[in-house]
C-alpha positions in Angstrom: 0.0 0.0 -0.1 1.6 3.5 -1.1 1.5 6.6 1.1 -1.9 7.8 -0.7 -3.6 4.4 -0.1 -2.7 4.8 3.5 -3.7 8.4 3.9 -7.1 7.5 2.3 -7.5 4.5 4.7 -6.8 6.8 7.6 -9.5 9.5 6.3 -12.1 6.5 5.9 -11.5 5.6 9.6 -11.8 9.2 10.7 -15.0 9.7 8.8 -16.1 6.4 10.2 -15.7 7.6 13.6 -16.3 11.5 13.2 -18.7 11.3 10.0 -21.8 12.6 12.1 -19.9 15.7 13.2 -17.1 16.1 10.4 -16.0 14.3 7.1 -12.5 14.8 5.9 -10.9 14.7 2.4 -7.8 15.0 0.7 -7.7 18.0 -1.7 -3.9 17.9 -2.6 -0.8 15.8 -2.1 2.7 16.8 -3.3 5.8 15.9 -1.9 5.6 15.7 1.7 2.7 18.2 1.9 -1.0 17.0 2.2 -3.9 19.3 2.2 -7.3 18.2 4.0 -10.4 19.5 4.0 -12.7 19.2 7.0 -16.2 20.0 6.5 -19.4 19.5 9.0 -20.9 20.8 12.1 -18.0 19.5 14.6 -19.0 19.1 18.2 -19.2 22.3 20.1 -17.7 20.8 23.3 -14.6 19.4 21.4 -12.0 21.6 20.6 -11.8 22.3 16.8 -8.1 21.4 16.6 -8.7 18.3 18.0 -10.1 17.0 14.7 -7.2 18.0 12.9 -4.8 16.3 15.3 -7.1 13.1 15.4 -6.1 12.5 11.9 -2.3 12.6 13.2 -3.1 9.8 15.6 -5.2 7.6 12.9 -2.1 7.8 10.6 0.3 6.5 13.1 -1.8 3.0 12.9 -0.8 3.2 9.3 2.8 3.9 9.8 2.6 7.4 8.7 3.7 10.8 10.4 1.1 13.6 9.7 1.5 17.0 11.3 -1.0 19.5 11.1 0.9 22.8 10.3 -1.5 25.5 9.4 -5.3 26.1 8.7 -5.2 27.6 5.2 -9.0 28.1 5.2 -11.7 28.7 7.5 -15.6 29.2 6.8 -18.3 29.2 9.2 -22.1 29.8 8.9 -24.7 30.9 11.2 -25.9 27.2 11.4 -22.9 25.6 13.4 -21.6 24.5 10.1 -18.0 25.1 9.0 -15.2 24.0 6.4 -11.6 24.1 7.1 -8.9 23.5 4.9 -5.6 22.2 6.8 -2.2 21.9 5.6 0.1 18.8 6.8 3.5 17.6 6.6 3.8 13.9 5.6 6.5 11.7 6.5 6.9 8.0 7.2 7.4 6.7 10.8 10.7 5.0 11.3 10.4 0.9 11.5 12.6 -1.1 13.4 14.6 -3.6 11.8 15.9 -7.0 13.0 19.4 -6.3 11.6 19.8 -9.7 9.8 17.5 -9.0 7.1 19.0 -5.7 6.8 22.4 -6.5 6.5 22.3 -9.9 4.9 24.6 -11.0 7.6 23.3 -14.1 9.8 
């Protein structure tokens, strides 16, 4: 599974858990930068930025590092609905090797 596929799976999981409040989708993925759009009513008692961080924690389960960097766009209407576009830095989490397979020595 490549990084894009992993990230799409991360967003599927996020949307499964948060879909009644907020849904996320990839707008752009280039190099180590990912732009994700969040749209929904968002829980009023939760911190808005918690939604952006939840993606980060989900990504860890798929071996990805995803760090929110900045909110690029924020739109809210009077009916408790919003749309936010967030820029993330994408990286791979280091994996622990056993040494033998990596060096070919045994």
